[in-house]
N, C-alpha and C positions, 0 to 999 in steps of 0.2 A: 504494500500500500504506500503510495507516495506521501511524503511529508509535506508540510506547508511550504508554499513558494516564497513567502516573506518571513525572514527570521524574526523571532519575537523581540530580539534586542533592537531591530530596526523599527519595529512598532513603538518600542519604548522611546527611542530617540525622536521619532516623529512626534510623539505626545509631549515630550519635554521641550521640543522645538516650539510646538503650538503654545505651550505654557509660557515660554519666553516671549513670544509674540504678544500674548495677552497681557503679560506682566507690564510691558512697556507701553502698550496702547492705553491701559488704565493709568499709567504713571504720567504720560506726556499730555494727557487730556487737559490737565489743569493749566499747562503752559499755553495751549492754544486758546483756552477759554479765559485767559487773563483779562482781556479787555472787557468782555461783557460782564464778567464777575466783578471787576473793579468798578464798572459803571453802575451796576445794579446794587452793589453792597457798599460802594463808596470807599474802596481800598486804595491806599497810596502805593507807590512803587516799593517802598521799604516794607510796608505791610504785606505786600505780595511776596517779597523776599522771605519774610517770616513764615508765610503759608507754605512756600516751597521747601523751606528748611525744616518745617515741622515734620513733613514726610520723611526727610533724610534722617532726622534725629530718631524718630520711631523705628525706621528701617535699620539704623546702626545699632541701637541699644538692644534690639531683640534678635540680632544675628546669632550670637553665641548660645542663648537659651533655646532658640528654635533648632539650631544645629545639634544641640545636646538631645533634644526631643527626637529628632530624626534618627540619631544613632540608637537611642534607647527604645523607641516605639516603632521605628521603621518608617520609611518614606511613604508607604501606602496611606496610613492614617494621618500622618502629619501633613502631607501635601493636600489631602482632601480637606482637612480642617482649615489650614491657613488660606487656601484659595477661596473657600466659602466665606471665611471671616473677612478677607480684604474685599471681596466682591460686595458684601453687605455694606461696607463703609464706602466703597465706590459709589453705590447707589445713594447712600445717605449724603454724600457730598452735594448732590442736587437738591437737598432739602434744607441746607443751612441758611440762616438769615442774618448772621453777624460774624464779626471777626473772631471772637472767642470760640464760637461753635466750629468755624472753619479750621482753626488751629487744632482743636480737639479731634475732629473727624479725620483730618489729614495725618495727624500723629498716629492714630490707631490704624489707619489705612497702611501707613508705612510699617507699623509693627506687624501687620498681617503679611505683607509682602516679604518681610525679612526671612520667612521660612522657605521661600521658593528655591533659591540656588543651593543652600545647604542641603535641602531635601533631595534635590537633583544629584548633588555630588555623592550623597550616600547611596542613591540608586545606582549611579555609575560604578561605584566601587564593587557592588555585588553583581552587576549584570554585564559589565564591559571588560573584555580582556585588556591587559596592560598595553599591548601594542596598538590598540584602537582608541586609547584614551584621548590623545591629542585631537584627532579628527572629530570625535564626539563633542568635545568642548568647543571645537571650531564650528560645529553645526548649531549647538544650542545657543551660544551667545550671539551669532548673527540673527537668530530669531528675535532677540530683543531689539537689535538695531533695525531690522526690517519692520518689526512691529511699530517702532517709533517713527520710522520714515513713512510707512503706510498710514500711520495714525494722523500725521500732520494734515494732509489734505482731506483724509476721511473724516476726522473729527471736526475740521473746519466746516465740511459739508453737513455733518451731523448736527452741529450747533446751529448752523443756518436753518436746517430743516426742522429740528425738534427743540431748539433752545438749549442752553448749557445745562439746565436742570434735567431735561429729558434725556440728554446724551449720557450723563452719568448713570442714570437708571438703566438704560439699555445695556451699557457695558457691564453693569453689575449682574444682570441676568445671564449674560454670556459666560461669565466666570463660574457661576453656580452650575451650569450645564457641564463645563469641563470637569469640575470636581466630582460630579456624580459618575461620569464615565471612568475617571481614573480609579475610583474606589472599586468599581465593578471589575475592571480589567487587570489592574496591576497586582503583583505579589512581591513581597520584599526580597525574596530570593528566587532565582530561576528554577530551583529544584521544587518549589511550591506551586509553580504554574502548571495547571493541568494540561494545557494544549501545546506546551513546548515539545519539540521533537527530542528524542533521546540523543541524537547526534549533536544538536545545538547545545543542549544542556551539558553534555560531556565536554564539548569544546570550551564553553564558558568556564566551567569548574576547573578545568585543567590549565587554563591560560590567564585567569584573573589573578590579581595580586593577593598573596596570603598574608596573614598576620601571625606574629609570634604569640606565645601564650600570654605575655604581659600586656599585649595590645587588646586582649579580649576583655580584661577587667576595665573598671571605670578609669577615665583619664583624670588625673589629679590637676587641680588648678596650679600647683607648684610646677608640675612637668610642663604645662602649657606656657606659663609665664617665665620659666627659666630657660626656655628654648631660644637660642639665637635665631634659628630658622623662622620661628613664629614671629618674632619682633621684626625681622627683616621683611618677611612677607607682608605684615601689616603696614609697615612704613611705605614700601613701594606701591602698595595698592591704594593708600591714601593719595599718593601723587597721581596715579592713574585716574582715579575717580574725580579728582579736582578738575582735570581736563575734560573728561567725558560728560560730567553732570551739567556743565555749561550748555551742552547741546539739548538737554532735556528741559532746561529751565529758561535760560535767558537768550539763547541763540535766536529763537523765533521773534520775540519782541525787539531784540537788538537789531536784527536785520531789517525788520519792518520799520522801525523808527529811524535808523541811521540812513537808510536809502529810500525812505518815503514810499514804501510799497503797500499794496493792499494785502489783505489776509491770505488770499489764494496764492499770489506771487511769492509772498514771504514764506508760505508753507512749502512751496516748490523748492526755493533756494535752501531752506532749512533741512529739507529731506536729504539733500545730496551728501552732507558729511556722514549721516547715519548709514546711507547705502555704502559709502566707502568704509565705514566701520565694519559692516557685515563682511565686505571683501577682505578686510584686514584680519578678521577672525578666521575666515576660511583659509587664507594663506598661511597664517600662523599655525593653525591646527595641522595643516599638511606638513609644514616645516618641522614642527615638534615631532611628529611620528617618523618623518623621513630621517631626521638626525638620530632619533632613538634607535631606528632599525640598524644603524651602523655602529651600535654598541657605544654610543656616546650619550649616556643618560643625563649627565650634568649639563653638557653643552646643548642638549635638546630643549632644556628649559631656559638656560641663560641667553643664548644667542637671539632667539626670536624676541624676547623681552627687551634686550639691550637695543636691538635695531628699532623696535617699536617706540621706546621712550626717546630715542634720538630723533626720529622723524616727528614725533609729537612736539618736541622743543622747537625744531626748525619751523614747522608749520605755524605754530602760535606766533612766533616772532615775525615771520615774513607777512602774515595776514594783516598785521598792524599797518604796514606800508602800502596796502592796496587801496586804490581810490574808487573802485567799483564794487558792487555787490557780488558779481561773479568772481572777480579777482580775490576778494576776501574769502568767499566760500570755497574756492579751489584750495587755498592753503589751509583753511580750517578743516577741509576734508582730508588733507594730508595729515594734519594733526590727529584727527579722530581715527584715521586708518592706523596710525602708529600707536595711539593709545589702546586701540582694540587688539592690536597684535600682542599686547601684554596679557590678555585674558586667558587664552588657552594655556600658556606656560604657568600662569599664576595658580589657576584652579587645578591643573595637573600636579603642580608642586604640592598643593595642600593635600591632595589625595595620596601622593607619594609619601609624605611624612606622617599623615594622619591615619592612613589605612582604615581600620574599623571605626576610627574616630574622625573620619573625613568630614562628617557633618559639623562637628563642633570646631574643628580646625579651620575649615573653609568659612564657617560662620564668623569666627573671630577675625580672620583676615578681612572679610567683607564688612564687619563692623567698623574696623579702622578705615576702610575705604570710604564708607559712607559718612564717617565723620568729615572726610574730605568733601563729600557732596554737601553736607550740612554747611560747611564753611563757604563753599562755592556759591550757594544760593544767596548767602548774605554778603559775601565779598564783592560780587559784581555790582550791586546797587550802591553799597556803602563806599567802595573805592571810587566809584564814579562821582558820588557826592563830594567826597573829600578832596579828590584831585581834579575834578571837573573834566575827566577824561576816562575812557575805557581802556586806554593803553596799558596802564599799570597792571590791571588784572591779567592781561596776556603775558606780560613779562614775568609776573609771579608764577604763573603756570609753567612757563618755560624753565625757570630755575628749578622748580620741583621735579620736572621730568629729567633734568640733568642729574639731580641728586639720586633719582631712582636708578639711573644707569650704574652708578657706583654701588648702590645697595645690591643689585643683582650680581655683581661680581663677587659678592661674599656669600651668596646663598648656596646651600648644599642639599639638593633633592635626594641624594642617596643616603642621607643621614636622618634617622628617626628623631622625634622630639627629644628623647632622652639623650641622644648622642651628640646633638649640636644645638 
């Protein structure tokens, strides 16, 4: 009897890709809706900065706890719960009537989304062979970028058609549907999935990364915080998110205001860096696996990340000197291409050193990264007010990317948390 034509791990990756798309459609909607929200609720630019940063703060603070839950309870229950939770608060965003309510709802929305990528990382550890890890990360993260790029014109149309309140409600319903499907289909370990073929199950079990006996027990806070690898991963991801989060928050209003564009044209320009980010993810994922296949584990993580951070620094600096929207967007696209090249090696690195604790390790890295996002959402408007220019923000971002190049030269993926 013939086995299934599509491997179950391919179905897994397709579903996590869709989750990444949904994650960023829900996230970027607030940026596209900035003008009607500000008009209806009377928010200033700095108040909108706090609204955007409230999400990032909730997202950052709940990374490690949600990663711990994914490790302990499994990604089946945890992803079902967190997607349902954040979808409810996506819908509730459309019901707020004042600034305090908006801060509260967006903070809890961010807290819900915090469990997504740590949960995915834990699923990847159990389901994906080591040699396929880079390309899987290179597929999942482009979903977030394509989701955001698709969301810009789509959400602009959705808001025009249904209003900003109706748009958030529609997106909330979509998330709940995904959560229901995930719970019915997914299992925490491929050996528990009834419809997986014996051949694929044996292939996964014999080629995935294994854990030593000490890795099966709970991960102590001391081991986590005493690891040089952990601190280096956190610091470099802070730098990466500082660059990327600009695209999800202030790029659209910045392009629209600076070059006097209407919403649809601004959305089109703002989508381009996100598409380049998706390509950067794909390229980096391919590069990670290609170098790893040549028995160069450490280089397979370091080189793509170092190239990416270097391109990000160059793109941010050169974009400042462009005089047209297209010129600025081209170099910002280079910056986001580079920033997104760092994702596959970063998350592969966390799974390398975290193993059965991949959820909490990747969550801790992502927590630090999203503290960078929190600062970005506030830094852009406040630096503009203090210096009467947006230039300072881009140079700060370039400096952080240069620092990240040095950090990656010190990272050791072959060493566990206890060893380095």
